[in-house]
C-alpha positions as CSV (number, residue, x, y, z in Angstrom):
1,X,0.0,0.0,0.0
2,X,1.2,3.5,-0.8
3,X,2.7,4.9,2.5
4,X,1.3,8.4,1.9
5,X,-2.2,7.0,1.4
6,X,-1.9,4.8,4.5
7,X,-0.8,7.8,6.6
8,X,-3.9,9.8,5.5
9,X,-6.1,6.8,6.4
10,X,-4.5,6.6,9.8
11,X,-5.1,10.3,10.4
12,X,-8.7,10.1,9.2
13,X,-9.4,7.2,11.7
14,X,-7.9,9.3,14.5
15,X,-10.0,12.3,13.6
16,X,-13.1,10.1,13.4
17,X,-12.4,8.8,16.9
18,X,-12.1,12.3,18.2
19,X,-15.3,13.4,16.6
20,X,-17.2,10.5,18.1
21,X,-15.7,11.2,21.5
22,X,-16.8,14.9,21.4
23,X,-20.4,13.8,20.5
24,X,-20.6,11.1,23.3
25,X,-21.0,12.4,26.9
26,X,-19.7,9.1,28.3
27,X,-16.3,9.6,26.8
28,X,-14.0,12.0,28.7
29,X,-13.6,15.4,27.0
30,X,-9.9,15.2,25.9
31,X,-8.4,14.7,22.6
32,X,-6.3,11.6,21.8
33,X,-2.8,12.6,20.7
34,X,-1.2,10.0,18.4
35,X,2.4,9.1,19.2
36,X,5.1,9.7,16.6
37,X,8.0,7.2,16.5
38,X,11.3,7.9,14.7
39,X,13.4,5.0,13.5
40,X,17.0,5.5,12.4
41,X,18.9,2.7,10.7
42,X,22.5,1.6,10.8
43,X,24.9,2.3,7.9
44,X,28.2,3.3,9.4
45,X,29.3,6.7,8.1
46,X,26.2,7.0,6.0
47,X,24.3,7.3,9.3
48,X,25.5,10.9,9.4
49,X,22.6,11.5,7.0
50,X,20.2,11.2,9.9
51,X,21.3,14.6,11.0
52,X,20.1,16.2,7.8
53,X,16.8,14.4,8.1
54,X,16.5,15.6,11.8
55,X,17.1,19.2,10.7
56,X,14.0,19.1,8.5
57,X,11.9,17.2,11.1
58,X,12.9,19.8,13.7
59,X,12.3,22.7,11.3
60,X,8.7,21.6,10.8
61,X,8.1,21.3,14.6
62,X,7.6,17.5,14.6
63,X,8.6,16.2,18.0
64,X,9.0,12.4,18.2
65,X,7.6,10.7,21.2
66,X,9.9,7.7,20.8
67,X,13.2,7.0,19.0
68,X,14.7,3.7,18.1
69,X,18.0,3.1,16.4
70,X,20.6,0.7,15.3
71,X,24.4,1.1,14.9
72,X,25.1,4.7,13.7
73,X,21.3,5.2,14.1
74,X,21.7,4.4,17.7
75,X,24.3,7.1,18.2
76,X,22.4,9.8,16.3
77,X,19.1,8.7,17.9
78,X,20.5,8.2,21.4
79,X,22.1,11.7,21.5
80,X,19.0,13.3,20.0
81,X,16.9,11.5,22.6
82,X,19.3,12.8,25.3
83,X,18.6,16.4,24.5
84,X,21.0,17.3,21.6
85,X,19.5,19.3,18.7
86,X,20.2,18.6,15.1
87,X,22.5,21.6,14.7
88,X,24.5,20.5,17.8
89,X,24.9,17.0,16.3
90,X,26.1,18.6,13.0
91,X,28.8,20.6,14.9
92,X,29.8,17.5,16.9
93,X,30.2,15.4,13.7
94,X,32.3,18.1,11.9
95,X,34.6,18.7,14.9
96,X,35.4,15.0,15.6
97,X,38.9,13.8,14.8
98,X,37.8,10.7,13.0
99,X,41.4,9.3,12.9
100,X,41.4,9.2,16.7
101,X,37.7,8.3,17.0
102,X,38.1,5.2,14.9
103,X,41.3,3.9,16.4
104,X,42.7,2.8,19.7
105,X,45.8,4.9,19.4
106,X,46.8,7.2,22.2
107,X,49.5,9.9,21.9
108,X,53.1,8.6,22.4
109,X,53.4,11.2,25.1
110,X,51.1,9.1,27.4
111,X,53.1,5.9,27.1
112,X,55.5,5.1,29.9
113,X,59.2,5.6,28.9
114,X,60.2,1.9,28.9
115,X,57.3,1.1,26.4
116,X,57.6,4.1,24.0
117,X,60.0,2.3,21.7
118,X,57.6,-0.7,21.2
119,X,54.3,1.2,21.0
120,X,52.6,0.9,17.7
121,X,55.8,-0.3,16.1
122,X,54.5,-3.6,14.6
123,X,52.2,-4.6,11.8
124,X,50.3,-7.4,13.6
125,X,49.7,-8.0,17.2
126,X,48.2,-11.2,18.7
127,X,47.5,-12.5,22.2
128,X,50.0,-15.3,22.8
129,X,48.4,-18.3,24.5
130,X,49.7,-21.8,25.3
131,X,48.2,-22.9,22.0
132,X,49.9,-20.2,20.0
133,X,49.0,-16.6,18.8
134,X,45.3,-15.7,18.7
135,X,43.8,-13.2,16.4
136,X,42.1,-10.1,18.0
137,X,38.3,-10.0,18.1
138,X,38.3,-6.8,16.1
139,X,40.6,-4.4,14.2
140,X,39.5,-1.6,16.6
141,X,38.7,-2.1,20.2
142,X,36.7,1.1,20.3
143,X,38.6,3.2,22.8
144,X,38.1,6.4,20.8
145,X,34.4,5.9,20.3
146,X,33.9,5.0,24.0
147,X,35.7,8.2,25.1
148,X,33.5,10.4,22.9
149,X,30.3,8.7,23.8
150,X,31.1,8.9,27.5
151,X,31.7,12.6,27.2
152,X,28.6,13.4,25.2
153,X,26.5,11.6,27.8
154,X,27.9,13.2,30.9
155,X,24.7,15.1,31.5
156,X,22.7,11.8,31.6
157,X,24.5,10.5,34.6
158,X,22.1,9.0,37.1
159,X,19.3,8.6,34.6
160,X,19.2,4.8,34.3
161,X,15.8,4.2,32.6
162,X,15.8,5.2,28.9
163,X,12.1,6.0,29.3
164,X,13.1,8.9,31.5
165,X,15.0,10.6,28.7
166,X,13.7,13.8,27.1
167,X,12.6,11.4,24.4
168,X,12.1,7.7,25.3
169,X,14.8,5.7,23.5
170,X,15.6,2.1,22.5
171,X,18.6,0.8,20.6
172,X,19.4,-2.7,19.3
173,X,22.5,-4.9,19.5
174,X,23.0,-8.5,18.5
175,X,24.1,-11.1,21.1
176,X,26.6,-13.6,19.7
177,X,25.9,-16.0,22.5
178,X,22.1,-16.4,22.1
179,X,21.9,-15.4,18.5
180,X,19.1,-13.0,19.3
181,X,18.7,-9.2,19.2
182,X,19.1,-7.4,22.5
183,X,17.1,-4.2,23.0
184,X,18.7,-1.6,25.4
185,X,16.0,-0.1,27.6
186,X,18.2,1.1,30.5
187,X,21.7,1.3,31.8
188,X,24.6,3.3,30.4
189,X,23.7,5.1,27.2
190,X,27.3,5.2,26.0
191,X,27.6,1.4,26.5
192,X,24.3,0.9,24.6
193,X,25.4,3.0,21.7
194,X,28.9,1.4,21.6
195,X,27.4,-2.1,21.6
196,X,24.9,-1.3,18.9
197,X,27.6,-0.1,16.5
198,X,30.2,-2.9,17.1
199,X,30.5,-3.9,13.5
200,X,31.8,-7.5,13.5
201,X,35.5,-7.9,12.7
202,X,35.9,-4.1,12.5
203,X,35.2,-3.4,16.2
204,X,35.6,-5.7,19.2
205,X,32.4,-7.0,20.7
206,X,31.2,-5.6,24.0
207,X,31.0,-8.0,27.0
208,X,27.9,-7.2,29.1
209,X,26.9,-9.6,31.8
210,X,26.7,-13.0,30.0
211,X,26.2,-11.4,26.6
212,X,28.8,-10.7,23.8
213,X,27.2,-7.9,21.9
214,X,27.9,-6.7,18.3
215,X,26.3,-4.4,15.8
216,X,22.5,-4.6,16.0
217,X,22.4,-4.3,12.2
218,X,23.3,-8.0,12.0
219,X,19.8,-8.9,13.1
220,X,17.7,-5.8,13.0
221,X,19.0,-2.8,11.1
222,X,15.7,-0.9,11.0
223,X,14.0,-1.5,14.4
224,X,10.5,-0.5,13.3
225,X,8.6,-3.1,15.4
226,X,10.6,-2.1,18.5
227,X,9.3,1.5,18.0
228,X,5.7,0.2,17.5
229,X,6.0,-1.8,20.7
230,X,7.0,1.3,22.6
231,X,3.6,2.8,21.6
232,X,4.2,4.7,18.4
233,X,1.1,5.2,16.2
234,X,2.9,6.9,13.3
235,X,6.4,5.8,12.1
236,X,8.9,8.0,10.4
237,X,11.9,6.0,9.3
238,X,15.3,7.1,7.9
239,X,17.0,4.2,6.1
240,X,20.6,4.7,5.2
241,X,21.4,1.0,4.8
242,X,20.8,-1.2,1.8
243,X,17.8,0.0,-0.2
244,X,16.0,-2.5,-2.3
245,X,17.8,-5.6,-3.7
246,X,21.6,-5.5,-3.6
247,X,23.5,-5.5,-6.9
248,X,26.5,-7.5,-7.9
249,X,28.6,-4.3,-8.0
250,X,27.7,-3.6,-4.4
251,X,30.2,-6.3,-3.3
252,X,33.6,-5.0,-4.4
253,X,35.8,-6.3,-1.5
254,X,36.0,-9.1,1.0
255,X,34.6,-6.6,3.6
256,X,31.5,-6.0,1.4
257,X,31.0,-9.7,1.1
258,X,31.4,-10.4,4.8
259,X,29.1,-7.6,5.7
260,X,26.5,-8.6,3.1
261,X,26.5,-12.1,4.5
262,X,26.1,-10.9,8.0
263,X,23.2,-8.6,7.1
264,X,21.1,-11.2,5.2
265,X,18.7,-11.8,8.0
266,X,18.6,-8.1,8.9
267,X,17.8,-7.1,5.4
268,X,15.0,-9.7,5.2
269,X,13.5,-8.5,8.4
270,X,13.8,-4.8,7.4
271,X,11.9,-5.5,4.2
272,X,9.0,-7.2,6.1
273,X,8.8,-4.4,8.7
274,X,8.7,-1.5,6.2
275,X,5.0,-2.1,5.7
276,X,4.5,-0.5,9.2
277,X,6.3,2.7,8.1
278,X,4.2,5.7,7.3
279,X,6.9,8.1,6.1
280,X,10.1,6.6,4.7
281,X,13.2,8.8,4.1
282,X,15.9,7.1,2.0
283,X,18.9,9.3,1.2
284,X,20.8,8.5,-2.0
285,X,24.2,7.6,-0.7
286,X,25.4,5.4,-3.5
287,X,28.6,7.4,-3.8
288,X,29.6,6.8,-0.2
289,X,30.4,3.8,1.9
290,X,30.1,2.8,5.6
291,X,33.7,4.1,6.0
292,X,33.2,7.6,4.5
293,X,33.5,9.4,7.8
294,X,35.5,12.2,6.3
295,X,32.6,13.2,4.0
296,X,30.3,14.2,6.8
297,X,29.3,17.6,5.3
298,X,28.1,16.0,2.0
299,X,26.4,13.0,3.7
300,X,24.4,15.3,6.1
301,X,23.3,17.4,3.1
302,X,22.1,14.4,1.3
303,X,20.0,13.4,4.3
304,X,18.4,16.8,4.3
305,X,17.7,16.6,0.6
306,X,16.0,13.2,1.0
307,X,13.9,14.6,3.9
308,X,12.8,17.6,1.8
309,X,11.6,15.2,-0.9
310,X,9.1,14.0,1.7
311,X,8.3,17.6,2.7
312,X,4.6,17.4,1.8
313,X,4.0,14.4,3.9
314,X,6.1,15.7,6.8
315,X,4.5,19.1,6.7
316,X,1.1,17.5,6.5
317,X,1.8,15.5,9.6
318,X,3.2,18.6,11.4
319,X,0.0,20.6,10.6
320,X,-2.2,17.7,11.7
321,X,-0.4,17.4,15.1
322,X,-1.0,21.1,15.9
323,X,-4.7,20.4,16.8
324,X,-3.5,18.3,19.8
325,X,-2.1,19.5,23.0
326,X,1.7,19.7,22.6
327,X,4.0,17.6,24.7
328,X,5.9,19.8,27.0
329,X,9.5,20.2,25.9
330,X,12.1,18.9,28.3
331,X,15.0,21.3,28.3
332,X,18.3,19.8,29.4
333,X,21.8,21.2,29.4
334,X,24.1,19.2,27.1
335,X,27.9,19.2,26.9
336,X,28.9,20.4,30.4
337,X,32.4,21.9,30.4
338,X,33.5,20.1,33.6
339,X,32.5,17.1,35.6
340,X,32.8,17.2,39.4
341,X,33.9,13.8,40.6
342,X,32.8,12.9,44.1
343,X,34.4,9.5,44.2
344,X,36.3,7.1,41.9
345,X,35.8,3.4,41.9
346,X,37.5,0.6,39.9
347,X,35.8,-2.6,38.7
348,X,36.8,-5.8,36.9
349,X,40.5,-6.1,37.9
350,X,42.1,-9.5,37.9
351,X,45.9,-9.2,37.8
352,X,46.6,-5.6,38.6
353,X,45.9,-3.7,41.8
354,X,43.3,-0.9,42.4
355,X,46.1,1.3,43.9
356,X,48.1,1.0,40.6
357,X,45.1,2.0,38.5
358,X,44.2,5.0,40.7
359,X,47.8,6.1,40.9
360,X,48.4,6.0,37.1
361,X,45.0,7.6,36.4
362,X,46.2,10.7,38.2
363,X,42.8,12.3,38.9
364,X,41.5,12.7,42.5
365,X,38.1,12.7,43.9
366,X,36.7,16.0,45.1
367,X,37.7,17.9,42.0
368,X,36.1,19.0,38.8
369,X,37.7,17.9,35.5
370,X,37.4,18.8,31.8
371,X,36.9,16.3,29.0
372,X,40.6,16.5,28.1
373,X,41.7,16.0,31.7
374,X,39.7,12.8,32.0
375,X,40.8,11.6,28.6
376,X,44.4,12.2,29.6
377,X,43.9,10.0,32.7
378,X,42.4,7.2,30.6
379,X,45.3,7.4,28.1
380,X,47.9,7.3,31.0
381,X,46.3,4.0,32.1
382,X,46.5,2.6,28.6
383,X,50.0,3.9,28.3
384,X,51.2,1.5,31.0
385,X,50.5,-1.3,28.4
386,X,49.0,-3.4,31.3
387,X,45.6,-2.1,30.2
388,X,44.1,-2.5,26.7
389,X,41.1,-0.1,27.0
390,X,39.3,1.8,29.7
391,X,35.6,2.6,29.7
392,X,33.7,4.2,32.6
393,X,30.2,4.7,33.9
394,X,28.8,7.6,35.9
395,X,26.5,7.4,38.9
396,X,25.0,10.3,40.8
397,X,26.4,11.0,44.2
398,X,25.4,13.4,46.9
399,X,27.4,16.3,45.5
400,X,28.6,15.2,42.1
401,X,29.3,12.2,39.9
402,X,30.8,8.8,41.0
403,X,33.2,7.8,38.3
404,X,33.4,4.0,37.9
405,X,36.5,3.0,35.9
406,X,36.2,-0.3,34.0
407,X,39.7,-1.1,32.7
408,X,40.1,-4.1,30.4
409,X,43.4,-5.7,31.3
410,X,45.7,-6.5,28.4
411,X,46.5,-10.2,27.8
412,X,49.7,-10.8,29.7
413,X,51.7,-12.1,26.7
414,X,51.7,-10.7,23.2
415,X,53.2,-11.7,19.9
416,X,54.0,-8.9,17.4
417,X,55.2,-9.2,13.9
418,X,56.3,-6.9,11.0
419,X,58.4,-6.8,7.9
420,X,61.0,-4.3,6.8
421,X,63.2,-3.5,3.8
422,X,66.0,-1.0,3.3
423,X,68.8,-0.7,0.8
424,X,71.5,-1.2,3.4
425,X,70.4,-4.2,5.4
426,X,67.9,-5.5,2.8
427,X,64.7,-7.5,3.7
428,X,64.0,-8.6,7.2
429,X,61.2,-10.2,9.3
430,X,60.8,-8.7,12.8
431,X,59.1,-10.5,15.6
432,X,58.5,-9.5,19.2
433,X,57.3,-11.3,22.3
434,X,56.1,-9.1,25.2
435,X,55.1,-10.4,28.6
436,X,53.7,-7.8,31.0
437,X,52.7,-8.6,34.6
438,X,53.3,-12.3,33.7
439,X,56.5,-13.6,35.3
440,X,56.2,-11.5,38.4
441,X,53.5,-9.0,39.2
442,X,54.8,-5.6,38.1
443,X,57.4,-7.1,35.7
444,X,57.8,-6.6,32.0
445,X,59.8,-8.8,29.6
446,X,60.4,-8.3,25.9
447,X,62.3,-10.2,23.3
448,X,62.7,-8.8,19.8
449,X,64.5,-10.5,16.9
450,X,65.2,-9.5,13.3
451,X,65.8,-12.3,10.7
452,X,67.8,-11.0,7.8
453,X,71.3,-11.1,6.2
454,X,72.4,-8.8,9.1
455,X,70.3,-10.1,12.1
456,X,69.9,-8.5,15.5
457,X,68.3,-9.4,18.8
458,X,67.2,-7.3,21.8
459,X,65.8,-8.4,25.1
460,X,64.9,-6.5,28.3
461,X,63.5,-7.5,31.7
462,X,62.2,-4.9,34.2
463,X,61.0,-5.6,37.7
464,X,59.2,-2.6,39.2
465,X,59.2,-2.0,42.9
466,X,56.1,-0.7,44.7
467,X,52.5,-0.1,43.4
468,X,53.3,3.2,41.7
469,X,56.0,1.5,39.4
470,X,58.4,4.4,39.3
471,X,61.5,2.6,40.4
472,X,62.8,-0.8,39.5
473,X,65.7,-2.9,38.4
474,X,66.4,-4.0,34.8
475,X,68.5,-6.4,32.7
476,X,68.8,-5.9,29.0
477,X,70.9,-7.3,26.2
478,X,71.5,-6.6,22.5
479,X,73.3,-8.5,19.7
480,X,73.6,-7.5,16.1
481,X,75.7,-8.2,13.0
482,X,76.4,-5.1,10.8
483,X,78.7,-4.2,8.0
484,X,81.1,-1.4,8.6
485,X,82.0,0.1,5.2
486,X,85.5,1.4,4.1
487,X,84.8,4.4,2.0
488,X,87.2,6.2,-0.4
489,X,87.1,9.8,0.9
490,X,87.8,11.2,-2.5
491,X,85.3,9.3,-4.7
492,X,82.9,8.3,-2.0
493,X,82.8,4.6,-3.2
494,X,82.8,1.6,-0.9
495,X,86.0,-0.3,-1.4
496,X,85.6,-2.8,1.4
497,X,83.9,-3.6,4.7
498,X,84.1,-5.3,8.0
499,X,81.3,-7.6,9.1
500,X,81.1,-6.8,12.8
501,X,79.1,-8.5,15.6
502,X,78.2,-6.4,18.7
503,X,77.1,-7.8,22.0
504,X,75.9,-5.6,24.8
505,X,74.8,-6.7,28.3
506,X,73.5,-4.2,30.8
507,X,72.0,-4.4,34.3
508,X,71.1,-1.8,36.9
509,X,68.4,0.3,38.4
510,X,65.9,2.7,36.8
511,X,63.8,5.6,38.0
512,X,60.8,6.9,35.9
513,X,59.2,10.0,37.6
514,X,56.7,10.5,34.8
515,X,55.8,9.4,31.3
516,X,58.4,11.7,29.7
517,X,61.6,10.8,31.6
518,X,63.6,7.8,32.7
519,X,67.0,7.5,34.3
520,X,69.1,4.3,34.2
521,X,72.2,3.5,36.1
522,X,74.1,0.3,36.1
523,X,77.0,-1.8,34.8
524,X,77.7,-3.0,31.3
525,X,79.6,-5.5,29.2
526,X,80.4,-5.0,25.5
527,X,82.0,-7.1,22.9
528,X,82.8,-6.0,19.4
529,X,84.1,-8.7,17.1
530,X,84.8,-8.9,13.4
531,X,85.1,-12.3,11.7
532,X,85.1,-11.5,8.0
533,X,85.8,-8.7,5.5
534,X,85.2,-8.0,1.8
535,X,86.7,-6.0,-1.0
536,X,90.2,-4.5,-0.5
537,X,90.3,-5.7,3.1
538,X,90.4,-9.3,2.0
539,X,93.9,-8.7,0.5
540,X,95.2,-7.1,3.7
541,X,93.8,-9.4,6.4
542,X,92.7,-12.6,4.7
543,X,94.4,-14.7,7.5
544,X,92.5,-13.1,10.3
545,X,89.8,-15.3,12.0
546,X,88.5,-12.8,14.5
547,X,89.5,-9.5,16.0
548,X,87.9,-6.8,18.2
549,X,87.6,-5.7,21.9
550,X,85.6,-6.4,25.0
551,X,85.1,-4.1,27.9
552,X,83.4,-3.8,31.3
553,X,82.3,-0.6,33.0
554,X,79.5,1.6,34.5
555,X,76.9,3.7,32.7
556,X,74.4,6.4,33.4
557,X,71.6,7.4,31.0
558,X,69.0,10.2,31.2
559,X,66.3,10.2,28.5
560,X,63.4,12.6,28.0
561,X,60.9,11.9,25.2
562,X,57.9,14.1,24.8
563,X,57.4,13.5,21.1
564,X,53.8,12.8,20.0
565,X,54.7,10.2,17.4
566,X,57.5,7.7,16.5
567,X,58.0,8.4,12.9
568,X,56.2,11.6,12.0
569,X,56.2,13.8,15.2
570,X,54.8,17.3,14.9
571,X,55.8,18.5,18.4
572,X,57.8,17.6,21.4
573,X,61.4,17.2,22.5
574,X,63.8,14.3,22.5
575,X,66.8,14.7,24.8
576,X,69.3,11.9,25.6
577,X,72.5,12.1,27.8
578,X,74.6,9.0,28.1
579,X,77.7,8.5,30.2
580,X,80.0,5.4,30.2
581,X,83.1,4.7,32.3
582,X,85.0,1.6,31.3
583,X,87.1,-0.1,34.0
584,X,88.7,-2.8,31.9
585,X,89.3,-3.3,28.2
586,X,90.6,-6.5,26.5
587,X,91.7,-7.1,22.9
588,X,90.3,-9.9,20.9
589,X,92.4,-11.4,18.1
590,X,93.1,-14.6,16.3
591,X,95.3,-14.6,13.2
592,X,98.8,-13.8,12.0
593,X,101.1,-11.3,13.7
594,X,101.6,-9.5,10.4
595,X,97.9,-8.8,10.1
596,X,97.7,-7.9,13.7
597,X,100.2,-5.1,13.2
598,X,98.2,-3.8,10.3
599,X,95.0,-3.8,12.4
600,X,96.5,-2.6,15.7
601,X,94.6,0.6,15.7
602,X,91.3,-1.3,15.3
603,X,92.1,-3.9,18.0
604,X,94.0,-2.2,20.8
605,X,92.6,0.5,23.1
606,X,95.1,3.2,24.2
607,X,93.4,3.6,27.6
608,X,91.4,1.4,29.9
609,X,89.8,4.2,31.9
610,X,88.1,7.2,30.5
611,X,84.7,9.0,30.6
612,X,82.8,8.7,27.3
613,X,79.7,10.8,26.9
614,X,77.2,11.7,24.2
615,X,74.4,14.3,24.5
616,X,71.7,14.9,21.8
617,X,68.7,17.2,21.6
618,X,66.0,17.4,19.0
619,X,62.9,19.6,19.0
620,X,59.8,19.7,16.7
621,X,57.7,22.8,16.1
622,X,54.5,22.9,14.1
623,X,54.4,26.0,12.0
624,X,50.8,25.2,10.8
625,X,48.8,22.1,10.0
626,X,50.9,21.2,7.0
627,X,54.4,22.5,7.8
628,X,56.7,21.3,10.6
629,X,60.2,22.2,11.4
630,X,62.7,20.4,13.6
631,X,66.3,21.1,14.7
632,X,68.8,19.1,16.5
633,X,72.2,19.4,18.1
634,X,74.5,16.6,19.4
635,X,77.9,16.4,21.0
636,X,80.1,13.4,21.9
637,X,83.6,12.5,23.0
638,X,85.8,11.1,25.7
639,X,88.3,12.3,28.3
640,X,91.0,10.0,26.9
641,X,91.7,8.4,23.5
642,X,89.4,5.5,22.9
643,X,89.8,2.3,20.9
644,X,88.4,2.3,17.4
645,X,85.4,0.0,18.3
646,X,84.2,2.7,20.8
647,X,83.9,5.4,18.1
648,X,80.7,7.0,17.1
649,X,79.4,6.1,13.6
650,X,77.5,8.5,11.3
651,X,75.3,8.2,8.3
652,X,71.9,7.0,7.0
653,X,68.4,7.6,8.1
654,X,66.9,7.0,11.5
655,X,64.9,4.0,10.1
656,X,68.1,2.1,9.4
657,X,69.8,3.1,12.7
658,X,71.8,0.4,14.5
659,X,73.8,0.4,17.8
660,X,76.2,3.4,18.1
661,X,74.8,4.9,14.8
662,X,73.9,8.6,14.5
663,X,71.7,9.4,11.5
664,X,73.2,11.8,9.0
665,X,71.6,12.7,5.7
666,X,73.9,12.7,2.7
667,X,75.9,9.6,3.9
668,X,75.3,5.9,3.9
669,X,75.1,4.1,7.3
670,X,78.4,4.1,9.2
671,X,80.2,6.0,6.4
672,X,82.4,8.0,8.8
673,X,83.4,7.5,12.5
674,X,84.9,9.7,15.1
675,X,85.7,9.7,18.8
676,X,84.6,13.3,19.3
677,X,82.1,15.4,17.3
678,X,79.8,18.4,17.3
679,X,76.8,18.1,15.1
680,X,73.7,20.1,14.1
681,X,70.8,19.6,11.8
682,X,67.5,21.0,10.6
683,X,64.5,19.4,8.9
684,X,61.6,21.2,7.2
685,X,58.7,18.8,6.5
686,X,55.6,19.5,4.4
687,X,52.5,17.3,4.3
688,X,51.6,17.2,0.5
689,X,48.4,15.3,1.2
690,X,47.1,13.0,3.9
691,X,50.0,10.9,5.2
692,X,52.3,11.9,2.3
693,X,55.3,14.1,3.3
694,X,58.2,15.9,1.6
695,X,61.2,16.8,3.8
696,X,64.2,19.0,3.2
697,X,67.1,18.1,5.5
698,X,70.5,19.5,6.3
699,X,73.3,18.4,8.6
700,X,76.8,19.7,9.6
701,X,79.4,17.9,11.6
702,X,82.7,19.0,13.0
703,X,84.8,15.9,13.8
704,X,88.4,14.8,14.4
705,X,89.6,11.2,14.5
706,X,93.4,11.4,15.1
707,X,94.9,13.1,18.1
708,X,96.9,12.3,21.2
709,X,94.7,13.8,23.9
710,X,90.9,14.5,23.6
711,X,89.6,17.8,24.9
712,X,86.3,19.4,24.0
713,X,88.1,22.7,24.0
714,X,90.2,21.5,21.0
715,X,87.3,21.2,18.5
716,X,88.1,22.0,14.9
717,X,86.8,25.3,13.7
718,X,84.0,25.3,11.2
719,X,85.3,25.6,7.7
720,X,88.2,23.2,8.2
721,X,88.7,20.0,6.3
722,X,87.2,18.1,9.2
723,X,83.8,19.7,8.9
724,X,81.3,18.1,6.6
725,X,78.1,19.7,5.3
726,X,75.3,17.6,3.9
727,X,71.8,17.9,2.6
728,X,69.0,15.9,1.1
729,X,65.4,15.5,0.2
730,X,63.1,12.7,1.3
731,X,59.5,11.7,0.4
732,X,57.7,9.7,3.1
733,X,54.4,8.0,3.4
734,X,52.7,6.7,6.5
735,X,51.2,3.4,5.3
736,X,49.5,0.6,7.0
737,X,52.7,-1.4,6.6
738,X,54.7,1.2,8.3
739,X,56.6,4.3,7.1
740,X,57.9,4.2,3.5
741,X,60.7,6.6,2.6
742,X,62.6,7.5,-0.5
743,X,65.4,9.9,-0.3
744,X,68.5,11.5,-1.9
745,X,71.5,13.2,-0.3
746,X,75.0,14.7,-1.0
747,X,77.8,15.7,1.3
748,X,80.9,17.9,1.0
749,X,83.4,15.1,1.7
750,X,83.0,13.7,-1.8
751,X,80.9,13.9,-4.9
752,X,79.1,10.6,-4.7
753,X,75.3,10.4,-4.5
754,X,73.5,8.8,-1.6
755,X,70.1,7.2,-2.2
756,X,67.8,5.8,0.5
757,X,64.8,3.5,0.4
758,X,63.0,2.0,3.5
759,X,59.6,0.4,3.9
760,X,57.9,-1.0,6.9
761,X,58.4,-0.7,10.7
762,X,62.1,-0.7,11.5
763,X,63.6,-2.8,14.3
């Protein structure tokens, strides 16, 4: 039956009932006001079109008595039911940072120092069980969405029954356990909305009581019957999901096929229930997908266009409703600027202690906090890496809100994997095993290995003392095999190389006062050993089996890292100061005496005791949204002449950096070495388009490698032959596989070109 015709029949029946009531003295003298129900479908990003439809509905003065929604329709409908107006929803959608909203990423600044290096550095991450790695339940766990939904529903704290909202509300989720739809009628609105839009495989399910909830669109994408059951006489539905029969071209990817298969039952049910709809609004969103979150303005406009196509029916309904007493409007303040927290509770902990959670959260009861301050506290908890996500509920206390934190503890053991390629060390596979709070409560163990022509291994164990986890002891080790090139200074060509293995063992104590700083003090053992050579070196030392040095000593390191990203930071500072004091050095050699005399400078150390130090500083400044500038300065040296194996090595990009390396554009990795240096650099980076960057880089270094006594007062003057200037250009792309970089550079030492290519997350 034509929906417009059926609506007019309904209105006529209602009018007839009222006329009879007025003529019959036995019927009370009041007019029956029909109830209007608004049904909003799921559709991912296409659900933003609901806002456009709401603008027209609001413009005509139509006030829904009930709202039901699924998935994105539950978010738009839930917020509208909670008191937001269409123009407010429009502003919210356009101001949201969708990159953050649709990810679990937190700023690197919130990650504890000992975890910064490993955070978001791998392509795949799995929970590591006794049976092996286990795939995650979703690509996104929903931390960003939960944070935004919690904030937008602050003003509903203490209102548990959805019938008590300014507009009574229902939303639908699907229970994986029972295989049945679950209709939210009460509880946390943010949890209800998050559950209803948990698209299978894209977002992790929500565990609620004994249910495991996913997107309601799987079973009921257009909850018309639910709205009827609430008491609606007239139904206005906005359908942004599949309209009509799907076409072959609608299934272009594996995601489309999986979603289509999951929605078969829902589409069938939606078709059957549309006969109960009186006004159907169906925006033409063929040009957009469920992931088109960055096209909010266009999608909202299409929703408004579709609603205006139903303007006659909608305006007719609005005019008809004027003859009835109007439902009093419930005015409620939305978006409070601060939330006063009367008390803080923690629920659901298994392995970590409540005191640890409250300490890392950093907020205290008896204070009012902004959205950003509460978000900061949540991110600090996740930054410990003991916690995967943190949701929270609000209850009404005597003087404010009771904040109930619900942290989801991270699985204690994780397996991470990624691949990498560069034109120095070639292709490699990188794997990592991380065990947190697993061996001993408060401990952290990591093992990382790189399988390649030049392999490397790193491992670290930290045992924190006390519930605040600011002090602890540590043991770490590193082993690598790297080529050390022998470069012709005039032509810049490689004429030979050493293949050197490096082993470093270190143990001591650490202190981490906050998420930016860490201090380590301890003892170390180092071994540098070369077993083979190539090129011109073969002719000189072909009878050498091994050579190098090993040493023991003490070290002190201070590190400050306030960068907001690993690979493409836009602001923050990186400062590192490292001090080493060897107490004993031994030579390693096996071969002929003749070759030993040739390699004496490489094998023997002139002094057993000296203080070696290196200090580096780098700072990033955003000039605007597209342009970023960074500058750096670094100094290094020793109080006495060091052995060759203790020199600093320069060259290459940071993505190919190995132990003792200092990146320097215009040179290949380890192209020059020095036992004292003064270096500076600048980098101007421009974002050409989303995630694609162009960088102009420049470096200068003043170094000297041959002298009897080292003194920082004896640095060469700039302009001497020991000063090298270099520059280059790099194009970088932040891909799902990791950063991809192509670069070119030159230096003043020689005329040879230096080309760079790296792809994937580096070791």
